[in-house]
N, C-alpha and C positions, 0 to 999 in steps of 0.2 A: 470530598473531591470537588474541585471547582474548575470550570472550563471558561475561557474567554472572560476573565474578570474585568469588571469596570475598574476605573482608577479608585483605589482605596485612599480615603483621606486621612487626616490626622485623627478624626473621630468617627466620621461616617465610614461604615464598613467594618468597624472594629467590634469585637465581642465585649462590649461594655456591660457590666452587671446591671441588672434592672434596679432602677431607683425605687420601685414599688415594693420590692421583696422584703426589705427589713421590717416594714410595718405589717405586711400581709403574712409573712411566714412566722412572725412572732406573736400573732394574734392581736395586733394593735390596729387592725383595720376597723373602719367605722361603717357598719352596714345599717340598713334601714331599721332592723329590729333592735339595734343598740340604742336608738334614739327614743327619748321620752321627754315629757314636758308636764308642767302642772295642769291638773284638770283633764288629763288625757282620758278619752273614752275609747272603747274597743268595739270593733264591728265583727260580726260573724254572719255569713250567708246561709240561709236555708236554700238548699238546691233540690231540684227535682230528682226523685228516685225512679222515674219512668221516662222512657225515651220519647214517647209521643202520647199526649193525653190532653183531654179537657180537664180543667181543675177548678175547684172552689177552695177557698182558704179562709180559715178563721184564726185570727191572731189575738183574740181577747185575752186568753190566759197568759200568753207571753208578755203582753203589755203590763200585766199586773205582777209579773215575777220580780223577785228581789233584784235590785240593782239595775233594772232596765230603765233606760232613758227614753228610748224610742224603738218602735218596730215599724218599718216601712214596707208596705206592699207596693205593687205597681201602681195601684190607684193613688197611693200617697205620693210616690216619688216621680213617676213619669210625667205628670202635667207640668212639673217645674223645669223640665229641660228646655233650654232656650234655642238650641240649634241642632242641626242634623248630626247624629252620632256616627254616621258612616265615615270611615277613614280613607276610603279610596273610591275611584269611579266605577269599579267593575261590579260592585255588589248592588243588587236591586231588591233584595229581600227586606222585609220590615225589621227595624232594629229599635228596641226600647231598653231602658236601663234594667227593669225587672219585667219578667213575663207576667202577663195578665190573662187568666182564663184558659191558657193553652201553653204547653211546654213542648220544646223541640229536641231536647236531648237530655240524657242523664247528666246532671251537673248544671242544668239551666237554672240561673238564680231566680227565685220567686219571692224571697223576702230578705230583708236586711235588719238584723237585730243590733242595736247599739246599747252597750251597758258599761258599768264601771270597770269591768274586767272581762277578759276573753272567756274565762270560765263561766261567768254569769251569763254572758251572751249565748254561749253554746247550750247551757242548761235551759235558757228561755226558748231557744229555737226548738228544743225537743217538745215544748208545749204547744207548738203551732200545729193545728189540725188541718191537714190537706186531704181533700177528697179527690182521688184520681179516677177518671173515666178513661181507661187505656184505649188507645187506638193502634191499629197495625203500624209498626215502625218501619221506616224506610232506612235500611241498614246497608244492604248490598248496593254499592254505587253503580255497578253495571246494570242491575235491575231498575235502579232509580231513573235511569235515562228515559225509559219509555213508559214509566208508571205515571199515569194522570189520575188514577183513582185515589192514590194515597200521596198527599202533597205535604212536604215539610213545611211549606208556607202556603196555607190555604188561600191566601190573597192572590197568589200567582196562578198562572195557567198550567204550569208544569214544574218539574224539578230542575230545569236547566238554569244554571247560574250565568254561565258565559259560553258562547259558541263562536268560533272563528274558523275560517276555512280558506285555503288556497287550493282549489280543486285541480286534479290532474288534467293536463291538456292532451291533445292528440300525439304530440311529440313524446311525452312520457309514456303514454300507452304503447306507442310503437317500440320504445326502448324495452319495455317489459316483454313485449311479444317476441322480439328478435334477439335479445341478449343471450349470450352463451350460458350465463349462470344467473338464476333468479331464486332468491330464498325469501320465505315469508314465515314469520313466527310472532308469537305474542310474549312480551316481557312484562312481568308484573313487579310492582314495588309495594311492599306491605307498609302498614302504618307504624311509624315509630316517632319518638318525641324528643324535644330538646333536653329536658331534665336538668336545668341549671342547679348548681349547688345551693344557691339562695333562691327560694321561690319568690313570687311576686309580693310586693308590699307597698303600702302608701300611708302617709300621715298627712292629714289635711287640717289646717287651722284657718278658719274664716273669722276675720275681725271686722265686724260691720261698722264699728265706730270710725275706724280709719279706712274702711273699704279695701282692706288688704286680704288677699287669699294666698296663704303660704302652703306650699306642698313639698314634702320630702318623699322621694320615691325611688325605688329600684328600677332604673330605666336605662335604655340606650339613647334616649332622645329627649333631654330635658326641655328644649325649646319647643318641640312638638307637643309635649305635655302641657306647656304653658298656653299654647294656642288653642288646644282642644279644651282645656279647662275654662278658658275665657268664652269659648263658643257655647259650651253647654250650660254655663252658669249665668252668662250675661255680664260678668264682671269684666270691665275693660282690661285688655291684655297687659297694659303697663302697670296694673295693680296686682297682677298675678306673679308670684315669686316661686320658682321651682328650684329645688336643690337636689342634686344626685350625689350621694357619697360613694363609697366603694360599692361595686356591684359584683356579686358572686356568680357571674355568668349570665349571658343573655341569649346568644345564638339566634337572634331573630325574634324570640318569644317576647322580649321587652322593647321591641323597636317602636311600638305604637301603644295607644291607650285603649285597652279593651273595656268592655261593659263593666266589669267588676270595679275597676278603679274609678270609672266614671260615676258609678253608684255611690261610692264612698265620698267623692267630691261633692255630689249633690246633697248627700246626707249632712255633711259637715256645714255646707252652705246654709241649709235649712235650720240646723241646730245652733249655729253660732258658737260651737265649741270644738276643740280639736278631737279628731277621730282617727284611730289607727286600725289598719287591717293588714295582717300578714297571713298569706296563704299557707295552709298546711300541705303536707306532701300528697295526701290523697286528692285534695283539690287541684294541685298542680298536675297530677297525672290524669285526672278525669275532666278538668274544666278550664285548663289554661289554653294551650294550642297544641294541635297535632300536625303531622305533616306527611306528605308523600304517600298517599294511598292512590296509586296511579296504575294505568295499564297503557301500554303501547303495542299496537300491532303494526309491525314494520315489514316492508318489502324492499329488498336491496337487489339491484341489477348490476352485473359486472360483465366485462368482456372476457375473452378466453384467457387472458393473462391476469385477470383479477382486478383490473382498473375499474373503479366505481363509475357507473354511468348515470344512475339515478336512484331515487328512493321515494317511497310514499309512506307516511306514518299517520295512523289513526290513534289519537291520544285521548284518553278519558281520565278525569281527575275528580277525586272526592273532595268537595269544598267544605264538607261539614255543614252545620246548621247556620253558622254566621261567619263566612270567610272574612279574614282580616286583611285590610289594606290591599285589595287587588289580588290576594293570593288565589282567588277563584279564577283569575285570568293568567296565572303563571304558565299555563300550557302554551301560550304564544311563544314564550322563550324556549320551551322544550322543542317546539317546531322549528323556530328560526335558528336555533343553535345545533340542530341535529347533525349537520355535516361536520361540525367541529373542526379539527385540524387536518381534515382530509379534502382532497379534490373530489368533487361530486357534481356531475353535470347538471342534473335536474332534481328538483325537490318539490313535492306537493304534500299537502297536509290538511288535516282538520283536527281541531282540539275542542273538547267540550268539558266543562266543569259542571258538576251536578250537586245539588243540595242533598244531604242525608241527615237522618236523626242521630248524628254523632257530633263529637266535639269540633269546635271551630278549627279550620285549617289556617295555619300561619307559616311564616318563613322558618326554616331551620337551616342555619348556616348556608343561606342562599335559597332562592326560590327554584334554582335549577339543580340538576343532578340526573333527572330521569332521562334527559337526552343522551347523556354519556353512558348511563347504565344500558339503555336499549341499544345504542349504536355499537358499543364495544362488545356486547354479547352477540349481536348480529354479525359483526365482523369475524368473531371466532367461529360462529356457525358457518358462515360463508367459506372461511378458510378450510374448515373441516370437510365440507361438501366438495371442495375443489381438490382436496388432498394436498393443501398448501400449509406451510407453517404459519401460525398467526403473526409472528414477527415479520415474516417476509411479505405477507399481504399488506401489513401496515407500511412497510418500507416502499411498496409500490404505489401507495396512495397518499402518503403524508406530504403536506405542503412544505416546499423548500423555501428557504429565506430568499432565494433569488426570485421567487414568484410574488413576494410581498410588495405592496399591499395586495391581499387576495380578497376578492369579493365572493362571499358564500352564495350559494344558489338562492338563499333567502334574501339577499341584498345587503346583508351586514358585511362591513369591511373589516378584515383582520390585518393588523400591522404590528411590526416590532415584536414578533414572537419567534420562538425557536423550537417548534415541535419535533422536527427531525433530530435536532441535536439532543433534546431530552430523551427521546426514544433510544438513540444509540448509546447515550451515557448510561441510562438505566439498564439496558441489555448487557453492556459491558460490566457494570458493577455487579450484577447478579450472576455473571458468568453463564450467559444463556446457552451458548453452544455446549459447554461442558455439562450443564444441567441436563440437556437432552440426552447426552450419553449416560449420565447417572440414572436418568429416568428409565432408560431401556434396561440397564442392569438391575434396577430395583424391581421392574416388572418381572424379570426372570426369577427374582427371589420371592415373588408374590406380594410385593409392597406397591402401594398406589400413591405416587407423588405427582404433582402437577405444577405448572407455572402459568400465571395469568398476567396479562398486560391491560393497562387502561391509559389511554392518551387523551388529553382534553385541552381545550382553551377555556379560560375562565374570564367572563366579562366583568368589568367594574363600571357600572353605569354612572354617567355624569349628567343625565338629562332630567328634565322635570324638576321636582322639588329637591332632587339631590344634586343639582347642577352647579352649585358653587360652594366654596368653603372659605371661612375667614380665619385670620390669625391676627392677634394683637400682641405686639412685643414692646416692652418698656424696659429701658436700661435705667435703673435707679441711680440716684446721685452717688452712692458708694460703689457703683460698678457692677452690682449683681443684676441679673436679668429676670424679669417676670414675663411669662408667656400665658396668654388667655386664649383658650380654645372653645369653639362652639360645640365640637364633638366631645364625647366622653368615653373613657376606657371602661371595658368590662372584661379585661383579661389580656388585651393585646400588647401591653407594654408601651402605651402611647406616651406616658410620662418620660420614659427613657429615650425613645426614638426622637421625640420632639426636642428634648434637651441635647441630643447628639447633633441634630441638624443646626440648631442655634449655636451650639458651641463651636461647630466646625467653621462657621462663617463669621463669628464674632471673636474668634481666637481666644476662647475662654474654656474653662473646665466644665464638663456637664454638671458637676455638683454646684456650680455657680448659677445654674438655671432652675428657677422654680416654675413648674407647670401647673396652671390653674384651669379647672374644668368643672362642668356640672352645675354651675350656679348661674341662673339666667340674669341675676342682678349685676354680674360683673363680666360675663363672657358674651361674645358676639353671637348673633343668631346663626344657627346652622341646622341642617337636617338631623344630624345625629350620627351615631356610629352604626354602620351596616353596609352590606354590599361590597365588602372588601375595598372600601373607598379610603381607608385611613392612609395607606401609602401613597396612592396616586393623587389624591385630592388634598387631604390634610397635610401630607408631607410637602406637596407643592406649595400650598399656602404658607406654611411655616418657612420654607426655603425662600420664597420670593420676598416675604416680609423681612426675613433675616438679612437678605441682600440689600433691601432698602435701608435698614438700620445701619448696616455696615457702610453703605455709601455715605450716609450722613456722618457717621463716626470719622471716616477717613477725611471727609471735607473739613470737619472741625479741626481734626488733628493736623491736617496740612496747613490750615490757617495759623494754628498755634506754632508749628515748626517751620513755617515759611518754606514749605515743600509742596510739590505737586502730589495730590492724592494718589496718582498713578504710581508714584515711587514708594508708597507706604504699604506695610503689611502689619497684620495683627497676630500675635502669638503670646500665649500665657498672660493675657490681659494687658499687653504692652503694644503700643503702635510705634513702629520705628521706621526710619528711612533705610531702604534697601542699601546694603553695603556700609552703613554707618549706624551700628546699633547704639552708639552713644547719643545719637540724636533721636530722642524718643519721648513719649508721653504715655501715661497710663490711661486705660479705659475709664478708670474712676475720675481722673482729672478732666478728661473730655466730658464725662457726664456732668460733673459739677459745673463746668463752664457752660454746658448746654442749658442747665436749669438756673444757675445762680448768677451768671455773668453774661447776659445776652449781648452786651457790648463787645465781648470777646469772640463773637461768632462771625463767620463770613457775612458780608453785607447782604441783607435781604433774607437771611435764613431765619426760619421760625425757631423759637426757643424750644428746648426740651428734646428728649430722645424717646419718643413715644409714637409708634407708628402702627396703624391698622390697615390691612389690605385684604382683599377678597379675590380668590382664584376661581375663575370660571373654567370648568372642565369641558373637554370635548365630549360628544355624545357617548362614546364608548372607548375604553382601553381594554387590553387583554393581557393576562398572564397565561402561562401554560405549564404543564407538568406531565410526567409519565410515572405511573406506579407499576412496579413489577413485584409480584409476590410468589413465593413457592410454598406449597402446602403438602402435608401428608394426610391421607384419608384412610380411616379404618373401615373397611366395608362390612365388618361384622358388628361394629358398635355405632357406626355413622358419625364418629367424631372427626373433627377437622383440627389439625395442628398447623399453625403458621410456622414455617421453618425460617424464612427470611423475608424481610420487607424493605424494599428499596424505593426511594422517591428521588427523581431528578426534577428539580423545581427551577423554573425561570420566572422569578418575580422582579425582574429588572435589577436596578442597583440595590443591593442589600444595605439598609441602614445599620442593621445589627443582625448578624447571622444567627446568634442565639435565639433572638425573638422570632426570626423566620422559621427556624427549626421547631421552636415551641409551638408556633401556630400550625405548622404542618402536622406535628405529632398529635396535637389535640384533635385536629380534624380526622386524622387516620384512625385514632382510637374510637371516635364517635362513629366513623364508618364501619369499623370492625364490629362495634356493638350492634349496629343496625343489621349487618349481614349474618352474624353468628348467634346473637343473644337476644336482642330486643325485638319485641312485637307487642303492640297494644291491640288487645282482642276484645271484640264485642260478640255477644251471642246474637241469635236471630231476632231477638226482641229488643236489641239495642242496649242490653245491660253490659257494662264494662266488666271484664273478668280479670284484668291485670291492674289492680288498683293499689298495690303495695309493692315494695321491692322484693317481697317473697315470690311474686308472680311476674313482675316486670323485671327482667334480668339485665343488669348493666355489667359491662366488663370492668374488672378491677385492675390494679397494677399487675396482678399475677397473670391476667389474660392479655394485657397490652403487649404488642410485639416491640422488639427493639428496632426502631426505624433507622435505616442507613440513608444518609443524605448526599445527594449530588446537587451542585449548584451551577447553573448557567445564567450569566447575567447579561441579558439583552436589554439595554436601557430603553425605557418608554420614551415617547416624544414629549411627555409632560415634563415640567421643570424637575430637575433632579434625577429623572429617569426611573423613579420609583413606580412599582406596581403593587397590586394587592395580593395577599396570600391567605386571607382569613378563611375562605370557604373551600379552598382546593382539596385539602386532605379528605374532607367529607365527600367530595365529588368522585375522587379517584378510587377510594378504597372499595366500595361495593362491587363495581364491575371487575376490578382486578382479582378480588377474592373469589367471586362467583366463577370467573373464567378459569382460575387455577383449580378449583374443585372439580369443575366439569372436565378439565384437561386430565386430572388424576383418574377420573372415573370413566373416561372414554373407552378403555379396554373392556369395560362392563356394558357398554352400549348406551351410556348416558350422553345425551346431546344438549339438553337444556335443563336448567334448574332455576326455580324461583325462590326468592328469599322468604323468611330467614332460613339459613342452612343449619337448622337444628338437627341433632341426631335422628329423630323420627322422620324429618323431611328428607334427609339424605338417604336413609334406609328405604323409604318409600320410592324414591327415584330409582334406586338400584333394583328394587323388586319389579317396578314397572318396566325397566329396560330389559331385565332378564325374561320377563313374561312375554315381551313383544319380539324377542330375538328368535 
């Protein structure tokens, strides 16, 4: 279902098959672990088995083991780092390649073994003698806040990583005192993790004779890797060459360069030989990055009719031991985005991130989500307390397009979104009114079914290091087109959508466009892929560069045909005069003239058809969506069955609906996993308990719902009108499902549920509700 579609072009807006699929689906992709080279050495980390401890280490036996080339401890490796290892401004804790004398979480790297094979490296690591003096672990992030006796980083005064606050004023206090309806509750988000199909990996080859550092890595940001490698080794950046091949998923986990990869770079730089490290699955689960261990205590005030008057949120976030690239400050976004797509008069907040003796916090399909989970659950709670249907409460508060641009109470401005339209489309698709009738009939038969909604706006930041995006397009003499991108794909179909944009404006077939990415030697500098920025930023850069190439093509063709460029069009690789198709010239002929016959160009025109441009983005753009899900809950078994799952998505002009829907579906399934199956668990001593797929449950194709899609295309103000869609499914799924399960169990007295909604957790909530009734 599509409402208010933007103009569909010859190629843009079409369901073009993905260019990537033939190689990926037939097993012809090239991933990091597929790469080898002569003289390649293999690395393996010895990691801490204790969450918090003083340690001494003896590597003598390991250094004498068969096939071992080097064993690095922190004393060996750390002094060689040339620059600051922190990746963002928010972290203040100490950061070194390998821990020395003290460990901060299970999985903390304390030694690196380099040998002729991975097997020999692992065998040697078993010979390393580590003496642990265990200390009380700081595991509970709520307890960590006030704990100054047990510090994750003893160098600091407390366990606070970041604290920000906009305190409530007298006006908000008066609103809470006089409002007809005020609700307060605490929403919790448990720890779960990205789990890419391909774990992290890196190959580093340092060639001291030529001063070249070559890195092949599974990453989302090859140019960031280049800059970071130069900073830590001291090798000038122009001598660092980074290559990213196919990437089997990133989801934020591969957006930056963590300690592990930095250690391998330093080791290869010291040895002068190529070194390879590929993370195993246990390492990925315990020592890569985790996400979203958070708590929000929220207070909402509404008038007699349910119009939102104000809110206060107290947000607490577990940053882990070494938060990655500002993730310790992600709570600011939770606070600033809390009002989302609704009118809300006043907002005050505080957010605190704390260190714990657990794995590093990093992004997972966006640093946001908690604001939507907390807000949407609180709206359902408010509706229930008022005796109002949750859909009706949202209708009374949702922002209308006539109110745009709308300034949130946090000061952020939302424009070019359609939250009301997505809400209504999703409700219509699910058959909301009929479901309420069916629900009443089911209750009479002793069946518990429910419906849950989640409405949100999704920001795509264009500020700071993410603020611009390049594209380089070259029409070759034979008429085919090469496009060079600074960003790189890790599942989003960028090769296909880029080819569609170029083909649309140069009048060629997408198959005539070759997209090059992931090689810092040939692609322009860019932040990398993340933050749902591929559509609004990369798409805009490619479009504007395509138009610049088109303008030059038409100018040359007009000169050759003795016609005004305004009277020309391009289709099927032929430039012709409107109304006179016999007066034409091929794109190939134009390209050959541009390169080989400069005298045949318009006076003063530079030879060639090779243009690079950089698009500077606005501070923020927004897409939006509404998720509606219906579920059946078995109160005896505690099981949850998803009956239907509907998403109405407004991601602006769709370049390719297939890719939009694939991105939405992927996010939804990850959200479903987080709500119903996935939970990374530590015991009280900081020992991880879910270190294999036997314990850490992931949804399979059998558990994934069939997602039904509705599309509303509200063009963005950016070139092309494209918006991002990469993170949305993961934002909307958790609150929609939680609300649906609570809705199903309300007849039993259940008002609030915290994830994951495993059968034991559901049964516990039912028992507690019955006991209190």
